[in-house]
C-alpha positions in Angstrom: 0.0 0.0 0.0 1.4 3.4 -0.9 2.1 5.7 2.0 -0.1 8.8 2.1 2.8 11.1 2.9 4.6 10.1 -0.2 1.8 11.3 -2.4 2.7 14.5 -4.2 0.8 17.0 -6.2 1.6 17.3 -9.9 3.6 20.4 -9.2 5.7 18.4 -6.9 4.5 20.2 -3.8 3.2 18.6 -0.6 -0.6 18.7 0.1 -1.7 21.1 2.9 -4.8 20.8 5.2 -7.9 22.7 4.2 -8.8 25.8 6.4 -11.8 25.0 8.7 -12.7 28.6 10.1 -15.2 29.6 7.4 -17.1 26.3 7.3 -17.4 26.3 11.1 -18.8 29.9 11.2 -21.2 29.0 8.5 -22.3 25.9 10.4 -22.9 28.0 13.6 -24.7 30.7 11.6 -27.0 28.0 10.2 -27.6 26.6 13.6 -28.5 30.0 15.0 -30.9 30.6 12.2 -32.5 27.2 12.7 -32.7 27.8 16.5 -34.1 31.3 15.9 -36.7 30.1 13.5 -37.6 27.3 15.9 -37.9 29.6 18.9 -39.9 32.1 16.8 -42.3 29.3 15.8 -42.5 28.2 19.4 -43.1 31.8 20.6 -45.7 32.3 17.9 -47.4 29.1 19.0 -47.2 30.1 22.6 -48.6 33.6 21.8 -51.4 32.1 19.7 -52.3 29.7 22.6 -52.2 32.6 25.1 -54.3 34.8 22.8 -56.8 32.0 22.3 -57.0 31.2 26.0 -57.4 34.9 26.9 -60.0 35.4 24.2 -62.1 32.6 25.6 -61.8 34.0 29.1 -62.8 37.6 28.1 -66.1 38.9 29.4 -68.9 39.4 26.8 -69.5 42.7 25.2 -72.5 43.6 27.3 -70.5 42.8 30.5 -67.7 45.0 29.4 -70.2 47.8 28.8 -71.5 47.6 32.3 -68.1 47.4 34.1 -66.8 50.5 35.8 -63.4 51.6 37.1 -63.4 53.1 40.6 -66.2 54.2 42.8 -68.6 57.0 41.9 -69.9 59.1 44.8 -72.8 61.5 44.4 -73.0 63.9 47.3 -76.4 65.4 48.0 -77.6 68.3 50.2 -80.3 68.0 52.8 -82.9 68.9 50.2 -81.7 66.2 47.8 -80.0 68.5 45.4 -76.6 67.4 44.1 -73.6 69.1 45.7 -70.9 67.4 43.7 -70.1 64.1 42.0 -66.7 62.6 43.0 -64.9 59.7 41.5 -65.7 58.3 38.1 -68.7 59.6 36.3 -69.7 57.6 33.2 -72.7 59.5 31.9 -74.9 57.7 29.4 -73.7 55.0 27.0 -73.5 56.3 23.4 -73.8 53.5 20.8 -71.3 53.6 18.0 -73.7 54.7 15.3 -74.8 57.7 17.4 -71.2 58.9 18.2 -70.6 61.9 16.0 -68.2 61.1 13.1 -66.0 64.0 14.0 -65.5 62.5 17.5 -64.5 59.2 16.1 -62.1 60.7 13.5 -60.5 63.0 16.1 -59.8 60.2 18.5 -58.4 57.8 15.9 -56.3 60.5 14.3 -54.6 61.6 17.5 -54.4 58.3 19.4 -54.0 55.5 16.8 -54.0 56.5 13.1 -53.4 52.9 12.0 -56.3 51.7 14.1 -58.2 50.1 11.2 -55.1 48.2 9.9 -53.3 46.6 12.8 -54.3 43.5 14.9 -54.3 45.2 18.2 -50.6 45.9 18.5 -48.9 48.3 16.0 -45.4 47.2 15.1 -44.6 50.6 13.7 -45.6 52.3 16.9 -43.5 49.8 19.0 -40.4 50.4 16.9 -40.9 54.2 17.1 -41.2 53.9 20.9 -38.0 51.9 21.1 -36.1 54.4 19.0 -37.2 57.3 21.2 -36.2 55.2 24.3 -32.7 54.7 22.9 -32.3 58.3 21.9 -33.7 60.0 25.1 -33.0 57.3 27.7 -36.6 57.4 28.9 -39.9 56.1 27.8 -41.6 59.1 26.2 -43.8 57.4 23.7 -45.7 54.3 24.7 -46.7 53.2 21.2 -50.0 52.0 22.6 -52.9 51.5 20.3 -56.5 52.3 21.1 -57.0 48.6 21.7 -54.1 48.4 24.1 -55.3 51.4 26.0 -58.8 49.8 26.3 -57.2 46.6 27.6 -55.2 48.6 30.2 -58.1 50.7 31.3 -60.4 47.7 31.8 -58.0 44.9 33.0 -54.6 46.4 34.1 -52.9 49.2 35.9 -50.5 51.8 34.7 -47.3 50.3 36.0 -44.5 50.6 33.4 -43.1 47.1 33.5 -42.3 44.6 30.7 -44.5 42.0 32.3 -47.5 44.4 32.3 -46.8 45.4 28.7 -46.7 41.8 27.6 -50.1 41.1 29.3 -51.4 44.2 27.6 -50.3 43.0 24.2 -51.9 39.6 24.7 -55.2 41.2 25.9 -55.2 43.6 22.9 -54.7 40.8 20.4 -57.5 38.8 22.2 -59.8 41.8 22.1 -59.2 42.3 18.4 -60.0 38.6 17.8 -63.2 38.7 19.8 -64.7 42.1 18.9 -65.0 44.2 15.8 -63.1 47.4 15.3 -66.4 49.4 15.7 -67.1 47.6 19.0 -63.6 48.3 20.3 -63.9 52.0 19.4 -67.3 52.2 21.0 -66.0 50.7 24.2 -63.0 53.0 24.2 -65.0 56.2 23.6 -67.4 55.3 26.4 -64.7 54.3 28.9 -61.6 56.4 28.4 -60.8 58.9 31.1 -61.0 62.6 30.2 -60.2 64.2 33.6 -62.3 65.7 36.4 -63.8 62.3 37.2 -65.4 62.1 33.7 -65.2 58.7 31.9 -66.6 58.5 28.4 -67.5 61.1 25.9 -71.0 61.7 27.3 -69.7 62.5 30.8 -67.0 64.7 29.3 -69.3 66.6 27.0 -71.7 67.2 29.9 -68.9 68.3 32.3 -67.1 70.6 29.9 -69.8 71.8 27.5 -73.1 71.2 29.3 -74.7 68.9 26.7 -74.9 65.2 25.7 -72.2 63.3 24.0 -74.3 62.8 20.8 -74.2 66.6 20.2 -70.4 67.0 20.1 -69.2 69.5 17.4 -65.8 69.4 15.6 -64.0 71.9 17.9 -65.4 70.2 21.0 -64.3 66.8 19.6 -60.8 68.3 19.1 -60.7 69.5 22.7 -62.0 66.1 24.1 -59.6 64.0 22.0 -56.7 66.2 23.2 -57.5 65.4 26.9 -56.6 61.7 26.7 -52.8 62.4 26.7 -52.9 64.4 29.9 -56.4 65.0 31.4 -55.3 67.2 34.3 -52.9 69.3 32.2 -55.3 70.0 29.3 -58.6 70.2 31.3 -60.7 73.1 29.9 -62.0 74.1 33.3 -58.5 74.2 34.8 -56.5 75.7 32.0 -58.6 76.8 29.0 -55.5 78.1 27.0 -53.8 74.7 27.4 -56.9 72.9 26.3 -57.3 75.1 23.2 -53.6 74.7 22.3 -53.8 71.0 22.5 -57.0 71.0 20.4 -55.1 72.8 17.7 -52.6 70.0 17.6 -55.5 67.5 17.2 -56.9 69.5 14.3 -53.5 69.5 12.5 -53.2 65.8 13.0 -56.7 65.3 11.5 -55.7 67.4 8.5 -52.5 65.5 7.9 -54.3 62.1 8.2 -56.9 63.2 5.7 -59.9 63.5 8.0 -60.1 67.3 7.4 -59.3 69.5 4.5 -57.1 72.5 5.0 -60.0 74.8 4.6 -62.1 72.9 7.2 -59.2 73.0 9.7 -58.7 76.7 9.2 -62.4 77.5 9.7 -62.5 76.0 13.2 -62.5 78.7 15.9 -61.6 77.0 19.1 -62.0 80.3 21.0 -65.7 80.3 20.4 -66.3 77.1 22.2 -68.5 77.7 25.3 -67.3 75.8 28.3 -69.1 75.2 31.5 -67.6 76.7 34.6 -66.2 74.3 37.2 -68.9 75.0 39.8 -67.8 72.1 41.9 -64.3 73.4 42.2 -65.4 77.0 43.0 -68.2 75.9 45.4 -67.3 76.4 49.0 -69.3 73.3 49.7 -66.1 71.4 48.8 -64.8 72.4 52.2 -67.7 70.5 53.7 -67.3 67.4 51.4 -63.5 67.3 52.1 -64.4 67.0 55.8 -67.4 64.7 55.6 -66.5 62.1 52.9 -63.3 60.7 54.5 -65.7 59.5 57.3 -67.0 56.9 54.7 -63.9 54.8 55.4 -65.3 54.2 58.9 -68.9 54.1 57.9 -68.6 51.7 55.0 -65.0 50.4 54.9 -65.6 47.6 52.4 -67.9 49.3 50.0 -66.8 49.9 46.4 -70.2 50.3 44.7 -71.5 53.6 43.3 -73.2 55.4 46.1 -75.2 58.5 47.0 -74.2 60.3 50.2 -77.1 62.3 51.7 -75.6 65.0 53.9 -76.8 67.6 56.4 -75.6 70.6 54.3 -78.4 73.2 53.7 -77.8 74.8 50.2 -79.4 78.1 51.2 -77.4 78.4 54.5 -74.2 77.4 52.7 -74.7 80.1 50.1 -75.4 82.6 52.9 -72.3 81.5 54.8 -70.1 81.8 51.7 -71.4 85.3 51.1 -70.9 86.3 54.7 -67.3 85.2 54.8 -66.4 86.7 51.4 -68.2 89.9 52.1 -66.9 90.7 55.6 -63.4 89.2 55.8 -60.8 92.0 55.8 -58.6 92.4 52.8 -55.7 90.0 52.9 -57.4 87.9 55.7 -59.1 84.5 55.6 -62.3 83.5 57.2 -64.0 80.3 58.4 -67.6 79.5 59.5 -69.2 76.4 61.0 -73.0 76.2 61.7 -74.6 73.4 63.7 -78.2 72.5 64.2 -79.4 71.7 67.7 -78.6 67.9 67.2 -75.1 68.6 65.8 -75.9 68.4 62.1 -73.5 70.7 60.1 -75.8 73.1 58.2 -73.0 75.1 56.6 -69.2 75.0 56.6 -66.8 77.5 55.0 -63.1 76.9 55.3 -61.7 79.9 53.5 -62.6 82.8 51.2 -62.0 80.8 48.0 -61.7 77.1 47.6 -59.9 77.3 44.2 -57.2 79.6 45.6 -56.8 77.5 48.8 -58.6 74.3 49.7 -57.1 74.3 53.2 -60.0 73.9 55.5 -59.6 76.5 58.3 -62.9 75.5 59.8 -61.7 72.1 61.0 -57.9 72.0 60.5 -56.5 75.4 61.6 -55.7 75.9 65.3 -55.9 79.5 66.4 -56.1 81.4 69.7 -59.7 82.1 70.6 -59.0 85.1 72.7 -61.9 86.1 75.0 -64.2 83.5 73.4 -62.3 81.1 75.8 -64.0 82.9 78.7 -66.9 80.6 78.0 -65.1 77.9 79.9 -63.9 80.3 82.7 -67.5 81.4 83.5 -68.9 77.9 83.1 -66.5 76.8 85.8 -67.4 79.7 88.0 -71.1 79.1 87.6 -70.6 75.4 88.4 -68.6 76.4 91.5 -71.6 78.4 92.8 -71.5 81.8 91.2 -74.6 83.3 89.7 -74.9 86.1 87.1 -76.0 88.6 89.8 -73.0 88.0 92.1 -70.8 91.0 92.7 -67.2 91.1 91.6 -64.5 93.8 91.4 -63.0 94.9 88.2 -59.6 96.3 89.2 -55.9 95.8 88.3 -54.6 92.5 89.5 -51.3 90.5 89.3 -51.3 86.7 89.3 -48.0 84.9 89.5 -46.3 87.9 87.9 -48.9 88.2 85.1 -50.9 91.4 84.9 -53.9 91.3 82.6 -55.3 94.5 81.3 -58.8 95.4 80.1 -59.4 96.8 76.6 -58.7 100.6 76.8 -57.1 100.2 80.3 -60.4 101.1 82.0 -61.7 99.4 85.3 -65.3 99.6 86.4 -64.8 98.7 90.1 -67.6 96.7 91.7 -70.0 95.2 89.1 -72.0 92.0 88.7 -70.8 88.9 86.9 -73.3 89.5 84.0 -71.8 92.9 83.3 -68.2 91.6 83.6 -68.9 89.0 80.9 -70.9 91.4 78.7 -68.0 93.8 78.5 -65.4 91.1 78.5 -63.5 92.3 81.6 -60.1 90.5 81.5 -59.3 91.2 85.1 -62.4 89.6 86.3 -61.9 86.5 84.1 -58.3 86.3 85.5 -59.6 86.5 89.1 -62.3 83.9 88.5 -59.8 81.5 86.9 -57.4 82.1 89.8 -60.1 81.2 92.3 -61.7 78.2 90.7 -58.4 76.9 89.4 -56.8 77.0 86.0 -56.8 73.3 85.9 -60.5 73.2 86.4 -61.0 75.6 83.5 -58.9 73.4 81.3 -61.0 70.4 82.5 -64.2 72.3 81.6 -62.9 72.9 78.1 -62.1 69.2 77.7 -65.7 68.3 78.9 -67.1 70.6 76.1 -65.1 69.0 73.3 -61.8 71.0 73.0 -59.4 68.5 71.5 -56.2 70.6 71.2 -53.6 70.9 74.0 -54.5 73.3 76.9 -52.0 75.0 79.1 -52.7 76.0 82.7 -50.8 79.3 82.8 -52.9 82.1 84.3 -53.1 83.7 80.8 -55.0 80.7 79.6 -58.2 82.4 80.8 -57.9 84.9 78.0 -57.5 82.2 75.3 -53.8 81.6 75.0 -54.4 78.0 74.2 -55.2 77.3 70.5 -58.5 75.7 69.4 -60.3 74.6 66.2 -63.3 76.5 65.0 -65.5 73.4 64.9 -64.6 72.5 68.4 -65.4 76.0 69.7 -68.8 75.9 67.9 -69.5 72.5 69.4 -68.9 73.9 72.9 -71.3 76.8 72.4 -73.9 74.4 70.9 -73.7 72.3 74.1 -74.6 75.4 76.1 -77.6 76.0 73.9 -78.6 72.3 74.4 -79.0 73.1 78.1 -75.7 71.5 79.1 -76.0 68.3 76.9 -73.0 67.4 74.7 -73.4 67.9 71.0 -71.4 66.0 68.4 -71.0 67.5 64.9 -71.9 65.2 62.0 -72.4 65.6 58.3 -73.7 62.4 56.8 -77.4 61.4 57.4 -77.5 58.3 55.2 -75.7 56.5 52.4 -77.6 54.6 49.7 -76.8 52.8 46.5 -77.8 54.5 43.2 -80.9 52.2 43.3 -81.9 53.6 46.7 -80.8 50.7 48.9 -79.9 52.2 52.3 -76.4 51.2 53.4 -76.0 53.5 56.4 -78.2 55.7 58.4 -77.0 58.1 61.1 -77.9 57.2 64.7 -77.0 59.7 67.4 -74.8 58.5 70.2 -76.0 58.8 73.8 -75.4 62.4 74.9 -73.5 63.2 78.0 -74.1 66.2 80.2 -70.9 68.2 80.9 -72.7 70.6 83.3 -76.2 70.8 84.9 -79.0 72.6 83.0 -78.9 75.5 85.5 -75.3 76.2 84.8 -76.0 76.3 81.0 -79.0 78.6 81.8 -76.7 81.0 83.7 -74.2 80.9 80.9 -76.9 81.7 78.3 -77.9 84.6 80.5 -74.4 86.0 80.4 -74.0 85.5 76.6 -77.4 87.1 75.8 -76.3 90.2 77.8 -73.1 90.3 75.8 -75.1 90.6 72.6 -77.7 92.9 73.9 -75.5 95.6 75.5 -71.9 94.3 75.4 -69.1 93.6 73.0 -71.4 91.5 70.7 -74.0 94.1 69.8 -73.1 93.8 66.0 -74.4 90.2 66.1 -78.0 91.3 66.8 -80.5 89.9 64.3 -83.9 91.0 65.6 -84.5 87.9 67.7 -82.8 86.5 70.9 -79.1 85.8 70.3 -76.5 84.6 72.9 -72.9 84.8 72.0 -69.3 85.9 72.8 -66.7 87.8 70.9 -63.0 87.0 70.9 -60.0 89.1 69.8 -56.3 88.1 70.3 -53.4 90.4 70.9 -52.4 92.7 68.0 -55.6 91.9 66.2 -54.3 88.6 64.8 -57.6 86.7 65.3 -61.2 87.8 65.5 -64.0 85.5 66.6 -67.7 85.5 67.2 -69.6 82.5 68.4 -73.3 82.3 69.3 -76.7 80.7 68.9 -80.3 81.6 68.2 -83.4 79.5 67.3 -81.6 76.2 67.6 -78.7 77.1 65.3 -75.1 77.6 66.7 -72.6 79.4 64.5 -69.0 80.3 64.9 -67.0 82.7 62.7 -63.2 83.2 62.7 -61.2 85.7 60.7 -57.4 86.2 60.4 -54.3 85.7 58.3 -52.8 82.3 57.7 -49.4 83.7 58.6 -50.8 85.0 61.9 -49.8 88.5 61.2 -51.9 91.4 62.6 -55.0 92.5 60.7 -55.6 96.2 61.3 -59.0 96.9 62.8 -59.9 93.2 63.2 -62.0 92.6 66.4 -64.4 89.9 67.2 -67.2 92.5 67.7 -66.7 93.9 64.3 -66.3 91.9 61.0 -66.8 88.4 62.6 -69.9 89.6 64.5 -71.3 91.2 61.3 -70.7 88.1 59.3 -72.4 86.1 62.0 -75.5 88.4 61.8 -75.6 88.4 58.0 -75.6 84.6 58.0 -77.9 84.0 60.9 -80.6 86.3 59.6 -81.0 84.0 56.6 -80.3 80.7 58.5 -83.0 81.4 61.1 -85.4 83.2 58.8 -87.8 80.3 58.5 -87.6 79.2 62.1 -89.8 80.4 64.9 -88.4 82.9 67.4 -87.2 81.1 70.5 -86.7 82.8 73.9 -83.9 81.6 76.0 -84.5 79.7 79.2 -82.2 81.7 81.5 -84.1 81.1 84.7 -81.7 79.6 87.3 -83.5 76.6 88.5 -81.0 75.8 91.2 -81.2 72.6 93.1 -82.4 72.7 96.7 -78.8 72.3 97.8 -76.5 75.0 96.6 -73.1 73.6 96.2 -69.9 73.8 94.4 -70.2 70.7 92.1 -67.4 68.2 91.9 -67.0 64.9 90.1 -69.9 63.5 92.1 -72.3 66.4 91.4 -74.2 64.3 88.8 -74.6 61.3 91.1 -77.4 62.7 93.4 -78.1 64.7 96.5 -74.9 65.6 98.5 -76.8 64.8 101.7 -76.3 61.2 100.7 -72.6 61.3 101.4 -70.1 63.1 103.6 -67.1 65.3 102.9 -64.5 67.2 104.8 -64.0 70.9 105.2 -60.8 72.9 104.4 -59.3 71.8 107.7 -59.9 68.2 106.9 -62.7 67.8 109.4 -65.9 65.8 108.7 -68.8 68.2 107.9 -72.5 67.8 107.8 -73.5 68.2 104.1 -76.4 70.6 105.0 -73.9 73.1 106.4 -71.8 73.8 103.3 -70.2 77.2 102.9 -72.6 79.9 101.9 -75.7 77.8 102.4 -78.3 78.5 105.0 -80.6 75.7 106.3 -84.2 76.5 106.2 -85.1 77.5 109.8 -88.1 76.0 111.6 -89.9 77.0 114.7 -87.5 75.1 117.0 -84.3 76.1 115.4 -81.9 78.7 116.6 -81.0 81.7 114.4 -78.4 80.9 111.8 -74.8 81.7 112.9 -72.2 81.6 110.1 -69.4 81.4 112.7 -71.0 78.6 114.7 -69.6 75.1 114.2 -71.6 72.9 111.9 -74.0 70.4 113.4 -72.3 67.2 114.4 -69.0 68.9 114.8 -67.1 67.9 118.0 -65.2 70.9 119.3 -62.4 68.9 120.9 -62.0 66.4 118.1 -58.5 66.5 116.5 -57.9 67.8 113.0 -57.4 65.3 110.3 -54.1 67.1 109.4 -52.0 69.7 111.1 -52.0 73.4 110.2 -48.6 73.5 108.6 -49.5 70.7 106.2 -52.8 72.3 105.3 -51.2 75.7 104.7 -48.7 74.2 102.4 -51.3 72.2 100.6 -53.8 75.1 100.1 -51.2 77.8 99.5 -52.6 79.9 102.4 -50.3 82.0 104.6 -50.7 82.4 108.3 -53.4 84.9 109.5 -54.7 85.2 106.0 -58.4 85.9 105.7 -59.9 83.6 103.1 -63.2 85.3 103.1 -62.2 88.6 101.5 -62.2 92.1 102.9 -65.4 93.5 101.6 -68.9 92.2 102.5 -71.1 91.4 99.5 -68.1 91.1 97.1 -67.0 87.7 95.8 -63.6 86.5 96.8 -61.7 87.7 93.8 -58.9 89.9 95.2 -55.6 88.1 94.4 -52.9 87.9 97.0 -50.2 90.6 96.8 -47.5 88.0 97.1 -47.8 85.3 94.4 -49.0 82.0 95.8 -46.7 79.1 95.3 -48.1 76.8 92.5 -47.2 73.5 91.1 -45.4 73.5 87.7 -47.5 74.5 84.7 -49.3 71.6 83.1 -50.3 71.2 79.5 -53.3 69.0 79.1 -52.7 67.0 75.9 
C-alpha cells in the first residue's frame, strides 16, 4: 500500500490541510438561524395559545359595557340637590352609530391613526417607541394602540413594566379577535378617562360643554380628544388656554391624516367654544365634602359600589355662609364658618374665602387662639362652682404669678355684677375667676365641652392663649344651647346605592351632660347680655341671640360664636401667617358676618326665647365629680381643715329655719362637729397644701363682694401643666 505522505501533487509540492474557520462559522450561523426560527415558531405558537385562551376568558360585550373603574360618589344636600359628583362619572352610554363622526375621527387620528389596519398591536408604533427610548434614555412614547389602552383601562394598571406590557399585548390581540373594530372603538370612547372624574365622551361633554355626547361638534371633539394624553394638564376648566392649544394639535393631525381639508381645519375657531364653569371646584361646599367624605372609610369600609351620600348641608345656608365670609373678611385675611343644628348636624361650613385659591379647611384643621371667646369655659367653671350672674365682683388691676392682665382701653369699672363683667369682656375679672376656681378646672371644663387641642394651665389661659379649632369651639357653644347636653357634629345622614338601597343611616350617640342645666342657663344669660348691651352688639338679628366675641393680641384673630333659634354658628377671621390685621376685632367683622348669615339661617324658624331662669337645686353647692350622682346629703365630705362636715352646712348655704331652730350663725360650728376632736391634718400641712399664709383671711375684705382679690404675694403653685 502506498504511503499517504509520499503522495505528491503534480507540481511536486506537498498537500496542505484545508482551512476550517469559514465552514465552522457557516455551520454556527446556520444553527443559529435554525434555532431562531424554531424559537420564533415556538413563541408564535405560545402567543397564539395565550391569545386563544385569553380570548375565551374575556367577558362578553354587554358585561364590558357595564363594568366600571373606581367608585362614583354623588353627594347630596339636605334637600336632595346634588352638591358634587366625585370619583368616576360615566354619563350615558353612546352607541357607535350615534357617536358623532368628528369625534371618532379626532380620537383615531390623535391616538391611533393605523387603528383600522393593525391587529391590536402596532409594530410601527412599537419600533418608534423603542427608538425614542434609545435616543432619550426614557420612555416618552408608549406606542400603545386604542385597543391596548382599552385593555389597560379595563383589566390592568399603569405600571410601566415589561410584564404588564406583555399582558397588555396579549389582551389587545385577544380583544381584536373577539370584537370588531367598531365595537372596540365604541367601548373605548365610552370608557376612556377625560379628567375631572369624567369617563366616556358623554360624561366629558356634559362636564365641559353642558350637553350630551351625541351633540359634540368638531371643535369640541378636538378638545375632548386632546384630553386623553394628559387629562389634568389640558382640562378646559383648569386651563382653557392649554386645552385650546392641545386641540389645535389635534386639528392639524386630523388634517395630515386626511380627516379634514385645509379649509375645514382653518375654519374651526376654538376660542368660540362655550365651556361650563367648574362650579364644583369653586363651590365652597367642597370644604364640607372634604371634611365629611373621609368618614366613609369608617362608615362603609368595604364598599366599592357607586353610592349616594345624603348630607346635612343646607344649600341656602351654605350660600349665605359663603357670602358672609367673602363679604366681611378684611382684605388679605381669611375666614371660616361652621354652623350646627341643635342635634349637631352641620348646616354650613366654609373653610376659606376661595376654595380654588386655597382648599385648606380652616374650619376644621386650623388651630388659632380664641381670645376672649375662651372665657366661656372660665365662666362655666365659675357658675358650676356656685356663682350666679347677679353675684358682685370687682374689676380692678390684678397681678397673678407675675402676670398682669389689662382690660381693653385700660379702664376698670370697680364693683360690678358677673353679668356685666362678661358682657364687656373684663379681662381682670376673668383672671380672678380663673385664679379662684383653678386654671386646671377651667382646662377640665374645656375638655368636657369637646376641645381637642392641648390646653396650658398658665394664668393667661383664661384669655384664650391655648389654641383651638373653629369646629370644636362651635361644638362647645352648641352644648350650652342644648342646656348642658353634649353635641357631636356630624355631616352624613345616610348612604344609599344608586338604586336607593340604604347602606347606612345616622344614629345619634348617647349624649353626656358636661354641666347641669342651671349652669347652662346661667351661661346663656351672660351671653345674651353680651349681645344685647356688650361687645357683641353687632351680632343682633332681631331675635334673641346669645354669644361671645374673641380678639387676640395685636388683632391677629377675630371670633364671634353664638346661637339663636336652635342654630349655633362660629366665625373666625385672620391671616394664615398669623400677622396682625388692622382693625380686626371679634365684635366687628366676625360679628357682622355672623349676623348676616344668621338672619338667613333662622329666617324660616320660629323665634325662641332663651330659658335663662336659674332653676338651682335645693342644695346650693360647688359641684365636683360626684355632682351628677345625686343629692350631696347622701354622702359626707371634709372641710378645708380636713374635718368631717354635715352636708347641710356647706359654705354659703343656710338651712331652712323651723320653729324650734336657733337663728343661723355663720361662725357657729356645723351640726355634728365635735369641738375637741383632733384635726385630720395639722395646720402646717394644710397651709402648704392650700397655699394659704398664716393669718390670711380667706373670706375677703369686703362684704357682699366675691372673693376675687388676688394675693399681693404670688401664691406658690405646682409647675404649669399642658393637658394633651
